[in-house]
A tleap script that builds the chain and sets N, CA, C and O, in Angstrom:
source leaprc.protein.ff14SB
mol = sequence {
  NALA ARG ALA ALA LYS GLU ALA ASP LYS HIE
  LYS GLY GLY LYS SER GLN LEU GLY ALA ARG
  ALA ALA GLY LEU GLN PHE LYS CYS PRO LYS
  CYS MET THR PRO MET ALA ASN TYR ASN LEU
  ILE VAL GLN HIE MET GLU ALA LYS HIE PRO
  LYS ASP PRO VAL PRO THR ILE GLU SER PHE
  CASN
}
set mol.1.N position { -19.651 -14.724 33.118 }
set mol.1.CA position { -19.169 -15.462 31.795 }
set mol.1.C position { -19.474 -14.643 30.767 }
set mol.1.O position { -18.648 -14.589 29.856 }
set mol.2.N position { -20.613 -13.887 30.670 }
set mol.2.CA position { -20.803 -13.179 29.689 }
set mol.2.C position { -19.921 -11.994 29.697 }
set mol.2.O position { -19.424 -11.732 28.602 }
set mol.3.N position { -19.674 -11.369 30.491 }
set mol.3.CA position { -18.573 -10.095 30.451 }
set mol.3.C position { -17.134 -10.854 29.824 }
set mol.3.O position { -16.392 -10.191 29.101 }
set mol.4.N position { -16.904 -11.873 30.064 }
set mol.4.CA position { -15.601 -12.619 29.534 }
set mol.4.C position { -15.581 -12.501 28.345 }
set mol.4.O position { -14.629 -12.042 27.714 }
set mol.5.N position { -16.935 -13.016 27.735 }
set mol.5.CA position { -17.034 -13.284 26.191 }
set mol.5.C position { -17.039 -11.831 25.264 }
set mol.5.O position { -16.636 -11.646 24.116 }
set mol.6.N position { -17.717 -10.800 26.330 }
set mol.6.CA position { -17.641 -9.283 25.550 }
set mol.6.C position { -16.272 -9.060 25.486 }
set mol.6.O position { -15.865 -8.868 24.340 }
set mol.7.N position { -15.325 -9.021 26.483 }
set mol.7.CA position { -14.199 -8.955 26.554 }
set mol.7.C position { -13.089 -9.533 25.565 }
set mol.7.O position { -12.046 -8.983 25.210 }
set mol.8.N position { -13.541 -10.671 25.245 }
set mol.8.CA position { -12.740 -11.648 24.231 }
set mol.8.C position { -13.184 -11.154 22.698 }
set mol.8.O position { -12.427 -11.364 21.751 }
set mol.9.N position { -14.206 -10.620 22.560 }
set mol.9.CA position { -15.053 -9.997 21.304 }
set mol.9.C position { -14.304 -8.706 20.948 }
set mol.9.O position { -13.974 -8.644 19.763 }
set mol.10.N position { -14.006 -7.790 21.624 }
set mol.10.CA position { -13.188 -6.534 21.827 }
set mol.10.C position { -11.770 -6.653 21.563 }
set mol.10.O position { -11.151 -5.790 20.941 }
set mol.11.N position { -11.235 -7.728 22.036 }
set mol.11.CA position { -9.801 -7.981 22.175 }
set mol.11.C position { -9.294 -7.866 20.764 }
set mol.11.O position { -9.887 -8.398 19.826 }
set mol.12.N position { -7.967 -7.026 20.596 }
set mol.12.CA position { -7.286 -6.990 19.458 }
set mol.12.C position { -7.557 -6.067 18.465 }
set mol.12.O position { -6.723 -5.779 17.606 }
set mol.13.N position { -8.778 -5.532 18.526 }
set mol.13.CA position { -8.978 -4.173 17.522 }
set mol.13.C position { -9.430 -4.791 16.054 }
set mol.13.O position { -9.499 -5.977 15.733 }
set mol.14.N position { -9.674 -3.784 15.381 }
set mol.14.CA position { -9.935 -4.070 14.056 }
set mol.14.C position { -9.158 -3.226 13.073 }
set mol.14.O position { -9.638 -2.737 12.050 }
set mol.15.N position { -7.827 -3.096 13.513 }
set mol.15.CA position { -7.020 -2.234 12.236 }
set mol.15.C position { -6.425 -3.061 11.293 }
set mol.15.O position { -6.054 -4.228 11.417 }
set mol.16.N position { -6.376 -2.260 10.264 }
set mol.16.CA position { -6.207 -2.863 8.977 }
set mol.16.C position { -4.830 -2.399 8.188 }
set mol.16.O position { -4.557 -2.626 7.009 }
set mol.17.N position { -4.074 -1.718 9.123 }
set mol.17.CA position { -2.809 -0.956 8.546 }
set mol.17.C position { -2.112 -1.967 8.226 }
set mol.17.O position { -1.547 -1.916 7.133 }
set mol.18.N position { -1.948 -3.144 9.046 }
set mol.18.CA position { -0.829 -4.167 8.753 }
set mol.18.C position { -1.137 -4.546 7.121 }
set mol.18.O position { -0.244 -4.555 6.274 }
set mol.19.N position { -2.414 -4.824 6.863 }
set mol.19.CA position { -2.948 -5.653 5.452 }
set mol.19.C position { -2.532 -4.542 4.442 }
set mol.19.O position { -1.850 -4.695 3.429 }
set mol.20.N position { -3.213 -3.115 5.039 }
set mol.20.CA position { -2.734 -2.216 3.949 }
set mol.20.C position { -1.353 -1.898 3.403 }
set mol.20.O position { -1.133 -1.551 2.243 }
set mol.21.N position { -0.429 -2.056 4.379 }
set mol.21.CA position { 0.903 -1.871 4.144 }
set mol.21.C position { 1.465 -3.130 3.443 }
set mol.21.O position { 2.353 -2.972 2.605 }
set mol.22.N position { 0.987 -4.425 3.741 }
set mol.22.CA position { 1.426 -5.454 2.884 }
set mol.22.C position { 0.736 -5.229 1.360 }
set mol.22.O position { 1.258 -5.919 0.485 }
set mol.23.N position { 0.029 -4.668 1.085 }
set mol.23.CA position { -0.618 -4.406 -0.213 }
set mol.23.C position { 0.162 -3.365 -0.972 }
set mol.23.O position { 0.104 -3.296 -2.200 }
set mol.24.N position { 0.903 -2.543 -0.226 }
set mol.24.CA position { 1.627 -1.548 -1.215 }
set mol.24.C position { 2.646 -1.988 -1.356 }
set mol.24.O position { 3.377 -1.837 -0.377 }
set mol.25.N position { 3.244 -2.718 -2.527 }
set mol.25.CA position { 4.372 -3.151 -2.728 }
set mol.25.C position { 5.296 -2.389 -3.585 }
set mol.25.O position { 6.511 -2.428 -3.389 }
set mol.26.N position { 4.721 -1.644 -4.599 }
set mol.26.CA position { 5.529 -0.715 -5.350 }
set mol.26.C position { 5.510 0.673 -4.748 }
set mol.26.O position { 4.534 1.193 -4.208 }
set mol.27.N position { 6.938 1.313 -4.938 }
set mol.27.CA position { 6.904 2.827 -4.647 }
set mol.27.C position { 7.401 3.527 -5.712 }
set mol.27.O position { 8.126 2.953 -6.524 }
set mol.28.N position { 7.009 5.138 -5.874 }
set mol.28.CA position { 7.496 5.710 -6.920 }
set mol.28.C position { 8.980 5.889 -6.620 }
set mol.28.O position { 9.332 6.183 -5.477 }
set mol.29.N position { 9.904 5.715 -7.651 }
set mol.29.CA position { 11.241 6.045 -7.645 }
set mol.29.C position { 11.694 7.508 -7.385 }
set mol.29.O position { 12.862 7.776 -7.102 }
set mol.30.N position { 10.843 8.319 -7.481 }
set mol.30.CA position { 10.812 9.834 -7.446 }
set mol.30.C position { 10.670 10.278 -6.001 }
set mol.30.O position { 11.520 10.616 -5.177 }
set mol.31.N position { 9.329 10.177 -5.932 }
set mol.31.CA position { 8.842 10.475 -4.415 }
set mol.31.C position { 8.580 9.542 -3.311 }
set mol.31.O position { 8.144 9.891 -2.214 }
set mol.32.N position { 8.882 8.273 -3.675 }
set mol.32.CA position { 8.536 7.221 -2.879 }
set mol.32.C position { 6.897 6.979 -2.305 }
set mol.32.O position { 6.665 6.414 -1.236 }
set mol.33.N position { 6.079 7.389 -3.005 }
set mol.33.CA position { 4.966 7.237 -2.602 }
set mol.33.C position { 4.387 5.499 -2.730 }
set mol.33.O position { 4.305 4.830 -3.761 }
set mol.34.N position { 4.171 5.242 -1.844 }
set mol.34.CA position { 3.864 3.644 -1.958 }
set mol.34.C position { 2.419 3.211 -3.042 }
set mol.34.O position { 1.370 3.852 -2.974 }
set mol.35.N position { 2.554 2.403 -3.701 }
set mol.35.CA position { 1.472 2.042 -4.623 }
set mol.35.C position { 1.032 0.591 -4.627 }
set mol.35.O position { 1.792 -0.227 -4.109 }
set mol.36.N position { -0.078 0.196 -5.138 }
set mol.36.CA position { -0.543 -1.200 -5.037 }
set mol.36.C position { -0.034 -2.002 -6.178 }
set mol.36.O position { 0.155 -3.210 -6.037 }
set mol.37.N position { 0.204 -1.378 -7.330 }
set mol.37.CA position { 0.646 -2.187 -8.654 }
set mol.37.C position { 1.323 -1.378 -9.518 }
set mol.37.O position { 1.354 -0.164 -9.318 }
set mol.38.N position { 1.969 -1.971 -10.618 }
set mol.38.CA position { 2.686 -1.366 -11.542 }
set mol.38.C position { 1.693 -0.264 -12.255 }
set mol.38.O position { 2.125 0.877 -12.417 }
set mol.39.N position { 0.774 -0.499 -12.549 }
set mol.39.CA position { -0.331 0.393 -13.539 }
set mol.39.C position { -0.459 1.418 -12.774 }
set mol.39.O position { -0.364 2.474 -13.399 }
set mol.40.N position { -0.690 1.561 -11.333 }
set mol.40.CA position { -0.614 2.820 -10.840 }
set mol.40.C position { 0.450 3.562 -10.667 }
set mol.40.O position { 0.393 4.790 -10.603 }
set mol.41.N position { 1.574 2.850 -10.570 }
set mol.41.CA position { 2.878 3.690 -10.790 }
set mol.41.C position { 3.091 4.385 -12.189 }
set mol.41.O position { 3.647 5.478 -12.291 }
set mol.42.N position { 2.566 3.607 -13.347 }
set mol.42.CA position { 2.532 4.375 -14.593 }
set mol.42.C position { 1.516 5.467 -14.543 }
set mol.42.O position { 1.873 6.544 -15.021 }
set mol.43.N position { 0.566 5.398 -14.151 }
set mol.43.CA position { -0.462 6.609 -13.958 }
set mol.43.C position { 0.208 7.775 -13.292 }
set mol.43.O position { 0.187 8.901 -13.788 }
set mol.44.N position { 0.820 7.478 -12.131 }
set mol.44.CA position { 1.261 8.482 -11.158 }
set mol.44.C position { 2.391 9.187 -11.839 }
set mol.44.O position { 2.520 10.406 -11.945 }
set mol.45.N position { 3.213 8.230 -12.297 }
set mol.45.CA position { 4.483 8.674 -13.022 }
set mol.45.C position { 3.962 9.920 -14.440 }
set mol.45.O position { 4.478 11.015 -14.663 }
set mol.46.N position { 3.038 9.390 -15.043 }
set mol.46.CA position { 2.412 10.224 -15.992 }
set mol.46.C position { 1.905 11.605 -15.683 }
set mol.46.O position { 2.087 12.623 -16.351 }
set mol.47.N position { 1.249 11.473 -14.575 }
set mol.47.CA position { 0.565 12.808 -14.015 }
set mol.47.C position { 1.326 13.426 -13.248 }
set mol.47.O position { 1.346 14.654 -13.330 }
set mol.48.N position { 2.197 12.719 -12.249 }
set mol.48.CA position { 3.088 13.775 -11.264 }
set mol.48.C position { 4.355 14.198 -11.625 }
set mol.48.O position { 4.831 15.295 -11.334 }
set mol.49.N position { 4.986 13.181 -12.363 }
set mol.49.CA position { 6.429 13.402 -12.809 }
set mol.49.C position { 6.451 13.214 -14.355 }
set mol.49.O position { 7.064 12.288 -14.887 }
set mol.50.N position { 5.802 14.074 -14.984 }
set mol.50.CA position { 5.611 13.882 -16.821 }
set mol.50.C position { 7.186 13.862 -17.270 }
set mol.50.O position { 7.467 13.030 -18.133 }
set mol.51.N position { 8.203 14.661 -16.792 }
set mol.51.CA position { 9.264 14.776 -17.415 }
set mol.51.C position { 10.218 13.574 -17.225 }
set mol.51.O position { 11.170 13.349 -17.973 }
set mol.52.N position { 9.875 12.822 -16.155 }
set mol.52.CA position { 10.678 11.388 -16.062 }
set mol.52.C position { 10.315 10.559 -16.499 }
set mol.52.O position { 9.095 10.411 -16.574 }
set mol.53.N position { 11.384 9.396 -17.114 }
set mol.53.CA position { 10.912 8.363 -17.794 }
set mol.53.C position { 10.017 7.503 -16.737 }
set mol.53.O position { 10.087 7.792 -15.543 }
set mol.54.N position { 9.204 6.479 -17.168 }
set mol.54.CA position { 8.465 5.617 -16.651 }
set mol.54.C position { 9.341 4.057 -16.493 }
set mol.54.O position { 9.639 3.261 -17.383 }
set mol.55.N position { 9.600 3.992 -15.027 }
set mol.55.CA position { 10.374 2.778 -14.878 }
set mol.55.C position { 9.680 1.428 -15.366 }
set mol.55.O position { 8.474 1.216 -15.240 }
set mol.56.N position { 10.647 0.485 -15.975 }
set mol.56.CA position { 9.902 -0.704 -16.323 }
set mol.56.C position { 9.542 -1.491 -15.067 }
set mol.56.O position { 9.978 -1.260 -13.939 }
set mol.57.N position { 8.664 -2.477 -15.426 }
set mol.57.CA position { 8.342 -3.332 -14.359 }
set mol.57.C position { 9.315 -4.108 -13.783 }
set mol.57.O position { 9.250 -4.387 -12.586 }
set mol.58.N position { 10.423 -4.585 -14.652 }
set mol.58.CA position { 11.415 -5.378 -14.077 }
set mol.58.C position { 12.384 -4.725 -13.128 }
set mol.58.O position { 13.180 -5.328 -12.409 }
set mol.59.N position { 12.203 -3.259 -13.221 }
set mol.59.CA position { 13.063 -2.793 -12.446 }
set mol.59.C position { 12.508 -2.764 -10.867 }
set mol.59.O position { 13.180 -2.363 -9.917 }
set mol.60.N position { 11.394 -3.178 -10.802 }
set mol.60.CA position { 10.548 -3.554 -9.273 }
set mol.60.C position { 11.057 -4.480 -8.869 }
set mol.60.O position { 11.263 -4.451 -7.655 }
set mol.61.N position { 11.479 -5.648 -9.571 }
set mol.61.CA position { 11.570 -7.069 -9.327 }
set mol.61.C position { 12.795 -7.347 -8.466 }
set mol.61.O position { 13.067 -8.501 -8.134 }
savepdb mol mol.pdb
quit
């Protein structure tokens, strides 16, 4: 009985890849890097793609 409880405890793993992917809803239109929110897109565009215009938040909806 104890071995069965231990096996159930370790079943399924602890991966958070699915939750992480669900949280990254925005993508840079230039390089397709996933981001968590619009503010990160703005920072990313200013730092990595300074010559390109920053897209409006409406363009992501």
